[in-house]
N, C-alpha and C positions, 0 to 999 in steps of 0.2 A: 242330383240336377239343379243347376242354376235357375235363380228365381224366375228369371223372364226368357226361360230358354226358347228359340224359336219366334219371339215376338220381335217385330218390325218397327223400326224407329226411324220417322222422316226427319232430318235435321236440314233447317231453313238456314243456308248458309254453309259456306266451306272454307273459312278463312283459318289462320292457323290456331285460333282458341278452340276450335271444335276437334282437334284432334284429341285432346284431354277427353272431350265428350267421346268420341267413339272408342276411346280406349277403355273410358269406364263403363261404357255401355255394353262391351264385349265381354267384360268380365262377369257382367251379369247375364251372358248367354243371349243379349241382342244383336239382331241383324241390323245394321246400319245402312240407311239410304240418305245420300245427300245431295243437295241441289244448289246450283250457284251459276249466275249468269256467265261467269269468268271459266273457260274451259280447263284453265289452268291452275284453279284454286288449289291451294296445296293440300286442303283436308280430303278432297276426293282421292288422293293416293292411299289413304288410310281406311275409309269406308269399304265395305262390303259390295256396295253399286252406288255410282254417282251419275247426275244429270245435269245439262248446261240450262235448265227451267231459270228464268228471272225469279228472284224470291219475292219481288214486289208485284207481280203478277199474279193476284188472288185467283184467278179461274184456273191459270194453267198450273199452278200449284195444286189446287183443289184436284183437276184432274190427275196429276201424278199422284197424288195420295190414293185416290181410288184404284187406279190402274195398280198400284203396287201393293195394294190391300194392306196399308200401314195400321199399326195399331196405336200408334200416338205420334205427336209431333213435338219436337223440341226446338226452340230458340233461346237466346239469351243475352246477345250483346248488341243487337241492333232494334232501335226503336222501331223502325220503318217494317222491318219484318215480324216485330209482335203483332202488327196488324192483320199479318197473312196467317200468322199460326192460330190466331184467335178465331178468323174467318173461317178457316179451313176445318178447325176443331168443332165449331159451332155446327157447320154443315154437316159433318159426319158423326156428332154426337160423341165425339173423344175428349177426354179432359183439357181444359186450360186453365190456369189459374187466375184469369183475369178477364172482364167484361171489357167492351170496346171503351165504354165510359171511364173505367178505373185507367185504361191507358192512357187516355185523355189526359187525364188528372196528372200523371206521370211524365209525360210527352211534351204538353202544353204549358211552358212555364206561368203563363197567365192563369189557366186552369188550378195549377199547384197552389200558387199564393192565394187564390181565391179560399180554396180549401182551408189552408192555414188561418186565414183571416177568419172565417167562420165557425173555426174551432179554439179561437183563442191562441194559435200557436204562432209565435214572433216570425215573422219573415222581413225582409228587406224592403224599403219604401221603393215604389215603383212610380213612375210619371207615364201621364197619357201622352204619346206622340205616334204619328201614323206617317205614309209615305208623304202627305202633303207637307208635313214640318209647319203647322200652323202658326204664326207669330204668337198667339195667346197660350198655346202649349209650351213654346219654347221658352217664354217668359217665366214660367213657372218651375223651371229647373234649376235648382241648385246643384253648382259643381264640388267636387267630381262626381261624375256618373261613370257607369258601366253599361256597355251597349254591347247586344248579343242577339243572334237569332233565336226567336221563341222556340224553334223545333229541332235544334241542331246539337250535336255533341263533339267530342272529340277536341273543345277549345277551339273550333274553328269559329271564323266571324266575329270573334271577342274582342273589343277594345275598351281601355279606359279613357276618359274625356275630360279635359281641363276647362274646355270653353267651347262655345259654340260653333266655331269652325270645325274642329276637332269632331265634333258630335255629329254634323251632318255628313263629313266623309264617312264615318265610322257607320251611321246609319245605312249609306249605300253599300258598304262593304258587309255588314250583316245581312242586310237584305239579300244580297246575293247568295247566301249560304241558307237562308231559309225555304223549305218546300212550299210551307204555306204563305210566303212572302210577308212575313209579320216579324216586327223586332220588339225586342223589350228593352226599356231604358230604366235602370234602377240606381237608387244611390249605392255610391262605391265607398263602402267603408275600409278605412286603414287598417288593415291587419298585419303588416309586416310579412306579407307572404304567407300566412298561415290560416288555414281554413279547418274544417272537421268535417268527415264523413261518417254519418251514422247508418248503421245496417240492421235490418229487421228480418227474420225469418217468421212467417206466419203459417201456422198449421192449425187448420179446422176453426179458422176466426178468431184465434188466440195469436195476437203479436207477441214474439220475443225479441229482445234486444241481443242482438248477436255481436255486435262490435261499435267502437268508437275509434275512429282513428284521425290522429294527427295528419293533416296534407301540407306540404309545403309547395306553394305555387311560385315558379320563375316567371319573372318580368323580363321578357326576353328584349323589347325596345321600347322603355319608360311606358309601361300599360298598355302598347300597342297590341300585344301578343302575350297571352297568358298560357302557362302549361304547367300541369303538376309535375314535381320532380321527383315526390317521394310520399310515402303514405306509411305513417308507423301506428303500430299496434302493441297494447293498448294506449289512447290518448292521455296526456295528463289530464284532461278535463273530464274524464270518464265518470267519476263520482258524482261531480257538479252536474253533469246533465241527468244522471239518473234522479238526483234530488230535486231539479228543477223543471225539467222537461219531459223526462220518459213517459210520465202518467198520462200527460195530456196529447202526446203523439200517439200512443198506442190507443186512447180513445177516440181519437179523430180517426185512425185507421178502421177501428170496429165499426164505427159510425158510418163510414163509408161503404164499408160492407166488403172490404177486403179479407178474402177467406184462406188463401195459402199462396205459398210462393216467397219471394225474397226481394227485398228493395232497398234502396240506397238514398238517403237524403243527404245532401250537401249545405252545409252551414257556416257562417262567420262568427267566431268568438270576439266578442266586444267587451269592454269594462262594464258594460251595462245590462250584458245578457247575450244570448246565443240567437243568431236570426239566419232563418232557412232562406235558401234562393232557389234551389232546383231537387228534383227528385227523379229517380229512375225504378222502373217496377220491372227488374230484371237483374241478372249478374252484373257486377261493375268490373269496367276493363282491369282493375288491379289485380284481378284474380285471386282473391281473398279467400276463395275456399281452400286454396292450399294451406292457407294458415291457419285458419278455424280448424282445419283437418288435422294439422299435424299438433296442435298445441290443445285442442279440446275433443278431438272425433269428430266434429261437425263439419260435413261437406254438403254445402247449398247446392252444388251442380249436380251431385250424386240424387240428391231430394227431388231436385227438378226432373230429372230423368226417370225417378221412382214416380212421381205423381204422372207424367205424360202418359205411362203405361197403367197406371192403377188407379190415379185419382186420389192418392195419399203421398203426402210429404214424407213423414216418418211415424214411429210409433212414441208413444207418450215418454217413454223412459229415454229416448234419445234427444226429446226437446229439451228434457229437464237437465240435459249435460251441458247445454249453452251457457256459456261464461264469458262476458264481454271483458272481465279482467284477464282472461289468457292463462288462467292458473298461476298467475305472478311471471310468466315467462314473456317474451318479447319477439315482435317481429316487423319486417320492414318490407314493403315492395317499392322499388325505387327504378326511377328511368335512367337511361344511359342516354343523354342527349348529345347532339353533335353540331358542329358549326354547317355552314353551308361548304360544299364541296362533293369531289368525286372519292369514293374510298377505295383505296389503293391496297392498303394491306392491314390486317387484322391479325392481332396475336394475343394469346392470354384466356380465350374462351374456353377452352378444353380444360384448363386448370380449374377455371371458376365452376365448371359444370359438374368438377369432381369435388368441390369441397362440400363436406357432409353437412354444413350448415346453409347450402343453398336449396329451397325447395323445389325452384322452378326459373326457368330462363325461356324467355322468349323473344326470338332474334329476328328484327326485321329487316336487317341490311346486310347485304352480302359485298364482298369485294366486287367493285366495278359499277356498282350502284352510286346514284347522286343524290345529296341532300340539296333540293332547290329553293329558291328565295319563297317561294310560295309554302314550304313545309315549314319555315320558321316560325315557331310560336303555337304550334298545334303538333298532334300525333305525329304527322310526318316527318318531325324532326328527332324522333326517339329512334336510337339504334337497336336498343332492347329494354324489355323490363325485369328485372331480376328480384325474387322474392325469396327473401333471407329469414332465419330466425336465430335468437339467442336464448341462453339461460335467462337473462335477465338484458337490461337495455345496455350496460356496460358492455357485456359480452357481444351484443348485436353491434355495437359501434366498432369493436375490433374487426366482427366479420367483414363489414362493409368498407373498412380503411384498406383491409386486405385484397380485397375484390378491386377497387380502385387503383391500387398500385400493380396489379397484375396486368389490366387490360390495357392495351393499345390500338388505337385506331389514326391509322395515316392516310393522309389525301396523297394525290399525284405529285406533288411537290416535297413529300415526305414530312410535312407538317401535321400536329397532333388534331386530329378532329374532336375528339372526347372532350365536351364539355363540361366540366366538373362544376355542374350547378347546385349540387347537394352537399352541404357540410355534414358528416356523419355525427359530427360532435355537438350539433344542436338536437340530439336526440336527447342527450340529458338535460337539456335546459328545462 
C-alpha cells in the first residue's frame, strides 16, 4: 500500500508548476484536488478533481476544503496563496509549515530586512520614501538605487535609477505592481549581473543549507527591467558563504521560530561581503527540487507534500544527505528569453526534451502566442525554463551549448525571437 493511499490533498493553484506536484502526489497514492479562478488552468487536466474557486478568497477556499473533506493543503509558488493555505489549515487544524507572521517576514521586503538587521545578517541599504515623495527623503538618496514593489515577485515593477527623475517614474511603476501599495527603495550594488540564491530546508526547527546558486541577471533596458537568466549550482561562492554567513542565518531562522518547510534568500556578492535583499518561504520558481533530487536525492517539493499530509518533512537520515556541494556534480536552471513579437514557428524542443542531461522543461509559449511590450523584463518574456545537469561544470557548459544550438523560435516575419542572453561559458568563471 502506498504511503498516503486515499488521502485527499487540496492544491491552491493550477498553473503548470502544479503538474509536477500532482504527478508526485499520485505516486504516493494521494487523491488530488486543485482550484484556480482560471477555468482553463493547465494543471486541472491532471488532477483527480478541480474547481474554479479564486485562490485568494479565503472563505471560499475554506468552504471548498470542508466540502471535499481534504486531509491537507499544498501551495508552493504564490506568496498570496500562502496566506490562503495558512488560514485554511489553521481553521481546520491541519499542518502548515508557517505562521502568518513568518509569511510576512518572507513576503514583505521591509519586514525581511528588519529581521536581518536584528540578527546581524547583512542586507542592502534602504531609504525611506513613500508616495508623497517628500523633498527631505529624496535629498537623502545616493544614486544609483533599485526601486521595487514591497510585495511582488517575478521581476515585475523593478527598476534601477540613476537620478531623481528616473526615481519618481520608477516609483509610480513599482506602486502599480504592489498589492499593499508600498514601494522599497534601496542601494543598487554593482554586481555585473550576478547575485546568489541561498536555500534552506528546515526540519523540526533545524535549518539545513540545501544549496547556494549563482544567478545571472539580465539587464533588458539599461536597468529599467531586470530578469534572472540562469542559476548555476553549486555557486562558486558556496564555501565562502558557509564560512562567513551560514551560522548567523541559521541562528536567525531558529530565533524567529521557523520550524519546517523550505525557503530561499536572494543576495548580492560584493568585494566586502554578501548582502541579502529578499526572501521567499516557499519553493522558488527555478524548480531546484529537480536538481537536488537528481544529484543528492533531496526533493523539497516531495517533502512539502509529505508535510501537508503528515506534519513531518522527512526522517533524520534523509536530512543528513543534504549536500550544498551537490556531491561534486553541477546543474543549471536557465531561462529561454524572447524578443517582442508573435511566435510563428518553434523547432528543436522535442530533441531537447529527449536529452538525457535535461531534467525538466517548462514551456510557457506556443506557436501563435505573443510577447508584448509589457512582458519585457519580467517572467512574461520567458519562453521556457530548462533544468540541466552535468558530471561537472565543464560538462554542464557542453550540454547548454548543445541546447542553444538546437532551439529555434521564429516570429511571423521569419526572424529569430530567441534572445541568447546567457553565455554558458561564464559558468566556468
